[in-house]
VOBAFI-892975 format. One record per residue: residue in three letters; x, y, z of N, C-alpha, C in turn. Coordinates in steps of 0.02 Angstrom, whole numbers, padded with zeros to 5 digits, always signed. Example, Ala and Ser with C-alpha at 12.3 -4.5 7.8 and 13.67 -1.06 7.14 Angstrom:
# residues 2
ALA+00660-00284+00390+00615-00225+00390+00660-00165+00390/SER+00642-00112+00354+00684-00053+00357+00645+00002+00394/
//
This chain:
# residues 112
UNK-00658-02413-04459-00714-02381-04425-00695-02369-04352/UNK-00703-02309-04329-00687-02293-04260-00746-02308-04215/UNK-00730-02322-04153-00783-02336-04105-00807-02272-04073/UNK-00868-02272-04051-00898-02213-04019-00887-02220-03944/UNK-00859-02168-03913-00851-02168-03841-00918-02151-03810/UNK-00954-02202-03788-01022-02192-03764-01025-02150-03701/UNK-00976-02157-03658-00977-02118-03596-00969-02043-03611/UNK-00924-02027-03656-00914-01958-03676-00977-01930-03710/UNK-01007-01971-03753-01067-01949-03788-01124-01937-03739/UNK-01131-01981-03690-01184-01972-03640-01172-01909-03598/UNK-01110-01895-03581-01095-01834-03544-01112-01772-03584/UNK-01097-01774-03649-01114-01717-03692-01190-01709-03697/UNK-01225-01765-03704-01298-01761-03709-01328-01734-03644/UNK-01303-01756-03587-01328-01731-03523-01313-01657-03515/UNK-01255-01636-03538-01237-01565-03534-01284-01523-03577/UNK-01299-01546-03637-01346-01510-03681-01416-01510-03652/UNK-01436-01566-03622-01502-01569-03591-01507-01521-03532/UNK-01454-01518-03492-01454-01472-03435-01456-01400-03458/UNK-01419-01386-03511-01418-01318-03539-01488-01300-03565/UNK-01520-01346-03597-01588-01334-03623-01637-01325-03566/UNK-01627-01361-03512-01673-01355-03455-01665-01288-03419/UNK-01604-01261-03419-01592-01197-03387-01619-01138-03427/UNK-01625-01147-03492-01647-01093-03535-01704-01116-03581/UNK-01762-01129-03550-01818-01152-03593-01845-01093-03634/UNK-01843-01100-03699-01868-01047-03742-01942-01055-03757/UNK-01966-01117-03753-02036-01131-03767-02066-01163-03705/UNK-02130-01153-03692-02161-01186-03635-02160-01262-03644/UNK-02148-01297-03588-02145-01370-03590-02215-01398-03600/UNK-02222-01446-03645-02285-01480-03657-02288-01542-03614/UNK-02349-01562-03595-02356-01622-03556-02341-01683-03599/UNK-02359-01681-03662-02344-01736-03709-02280-01718-03747/UNK-02232-01764-03751-02171-01748-03786-02184-01739-03861/UNK-02149-01693-03893-02159-01682-03965-02137-01743-04005/UNK-02169-01752-04062-02152-01808-04105-02141-01783-04176/UNK-02108-01824-04216-02101-01810-04287-02063-01746-04301/UNK-02092-01704-04342-02060-01643-04365-02049-01593-04308/UNK-02094-01590-04260-02086-01544-04204-02024-01561-04163/UNK-02011-01625-04155-01952-01646-04118-01889-01626-04156/UNK-01889-01632-04222-01832-01613-04262-01820-01538-04257/UNK-01873-01499-04255-01864-01427-04248-01832-01411-04181/UNK-01852-01444-04128-01822-01432-04063-01748-01449-04063/UNK-01730-01505-04094-01660-01524-04099-01621-01473-04139/UNK-01651-01450-04194-01618-01399-04236-01610-01334-04196/UNK-01661-01316-04157-01656-01257-04115-01600-01264-04064/UNK-01595-01323-04035-01543-01336-03986-01473-01330-04017/UNK-01464-01358-04076-01400-01352-04110-01385-01280-04130/UNK-01436-01246-04154-01428-01176-04172-01408-01134-04113/UNK-01439-01147-04056-01423-01110-03995-01351-01125-03973/UNK-01330-01187-03979-01261-01206-03960-01210-01172-04006/UNK-01223-01170-04071-01178-01136-04117-01176-01061-04103/UNK-01233-01032-04088-01235-00961-04072-01196-00946-04008/UNK-01201-00990-03960-01164-00982-03897-01088-00984-03909/UNK-01066-01029-03952-00994-01033-03968-00973-00969-04004/UNK-01015-00945-04049-01000-00884-04085-00994-00825-04037/UNK-01039-00821-03989-01037-00767-03940-00972-00769-03899/UNK-00951-00830-03880-00888-00837-03843-00829-00813-03885/UNK-00829-00829-03950-00775-00808-03995-00774-00732-04001/UNK-00833-00701-04009-00836-00628-04015-00815-00594-03950/UNK-00836-00621-03894-00817-00592-03830-00742-00596-03821/UNK-00712-00651-03840-00640-00659-03836-00604-00608-03879/UNK-00628-00600-03941-00598-00551-03986-00604-00480-03960/UNK-00662-00463-03932-00673-00396-03905-00627-00383-03845/UNK-00619-00434-03802-00574-00425-03744-00502-00417-03766/UNK-00481-00455-03818-00412-00449-03843-00400-00378-03871/UNK-00449-00354-03909-00441-00286-03937-00439-00233-03881/UNK-00481-00241-03830-00482-00194-03775-00415-00195-03738/UNK-00387-00254-03728-00323-00259-03694-00268-00226-03736/UNK-00270-00237-03802-00220-00207-03847-00224-00131-03847/UNK-00286-00104-03839-00294-00031-03836-00270-00003-03770/UNK-00262-00047-03720-00238-00024-03655-00293-00004-03608/UNK-00354-00029-03618-00408-00015-03572-00389-00040-03503/UNK-00401+00002-03453-00380-00014-03385-00423-00067-03351/UNK-00484-00076-03374-00529-00123-03341-00522-00195-03368/UNK-00473-00207-03412-00464-00274-03440-00396-00301-03417/UNK-00398-00356-03381-00337-00388-03356-00314-00441-03406/UNK-00249-00453-03409-00222-00504-03454-00249-00573-03436/UNK-00256-00587-03371-00281-00652-03350-00353-00663-03374/UNK-00394-00611-03373-00463-00616-03398-00464-00629-03473/UNK-00419-00595-03510-00416-00604-03582-00396-00676-03598/UNK-00346-00702-03563-00322-00770-03576-00375-00821-03557/UNK-00410-00809-03502-00463-00854-03481-00520-00856-03532/UNK-00540-00799-03557-00593-00796-03607-00571-00829-03672/UNK-00508-00820-03691-00482-00853-03752-00484-00929-03744/UNK-00468-00954-03685-00470-01026-03673-00542-01052-03674/UNK-00589-01012-03645-00660-01032-03647-00684-01037-03719/UNK-00666-00988-03760-00687-00987-03830-00658-01046-03867/UNK-00594-01060-03854-00562-01117-03888-00593-01183-03867/UNK-00606-01191-03803-00635-01253-03778-00706-01263-03804/UNK-00745-01210-03806-00814-01217-03832-00813-01234-03906/UNK-00766-01206-03944-00761-01223-04015-00741-01295-04025/UNK-00692-01318-03986-00671-01388-03990-00728-01436-03973/UNK-00766-01419-03922-00823-01462-03902-00875-01464-03958/UNK-00889-01406-03988-00938-01404-04042-00913-01446-04102/UNK-00849-01443-04115-00820-01482-04170-00827-01557-04156/UNK-00816-01578-04094-00823-01648-04077-00896-01672-04083/UNK-00942-01630-04062-01013-01648-04069-01030-01654-04143/UNK-01007-01608-04184-01018-01612-04257-00990-01677-04285/UNK-00929-01695-04263-00898-01757-04288-00940-01818-04268/UNK-00965-01819-04207-01005-01875-04184-01071-01879-04222/UNK-01102-01822-04235-01164-01822-04273-01153-01845-04345/UNK-01098-01823-04375-01082-01845-04443-01069-01920-04445/UNK-01033-01944-04396-01019-02016-04392-01083-02057-04382/UNK-01128-02032-04340-01191-02066-04329-01233-02066-04392/UNK-01233-02010-04428-01270-02006-04492-01243-02056-04542/UNK-01178-02061-04547-01147-02109-04593-01165-02180-04574/UNK-01164-02195-04509-01182-02262-04486-01255-02279-04504/UNK-01299-02231-04495-01369-02242-04512-01378-02251-04586/UNK-01343-02212-04626-01349-02218-04699-01321-02285-04724/UNK-01273-02314-04689-01244-02378-04710-01280-02439-04682/UNK-01333-02428-04643-01370-02485-04615-01409-02520-04671/UNK-01408-02586-04669-01449-02621-04719-01523-02616-04702/UNK-01564-02614-04753-01636-02607-04743-01668-02675-04737/
//
């Protein structure tokens, strides 16, 4: 059984919370949501994160194709930077998925 790096997990959670605070899609309620409503918000947050990674991947692909066509407004350094952003965002999403899967397994293995 591997140990969970709590500091890394907390940094990821703070990053997601800051991202959610910058882009509020729903008006903030004075009372925090509970039960199913809270699960929907978490699902929305994950969905938004996956969509963001997908957008980075598509942007990277579009920039690569534009550079290959010889478009003058696309620099090689910009293409490489966008490719690295897309790669890093995908790796981060994969790590979050791994941590969620690990947490789910730990919860399922808890004695009742």
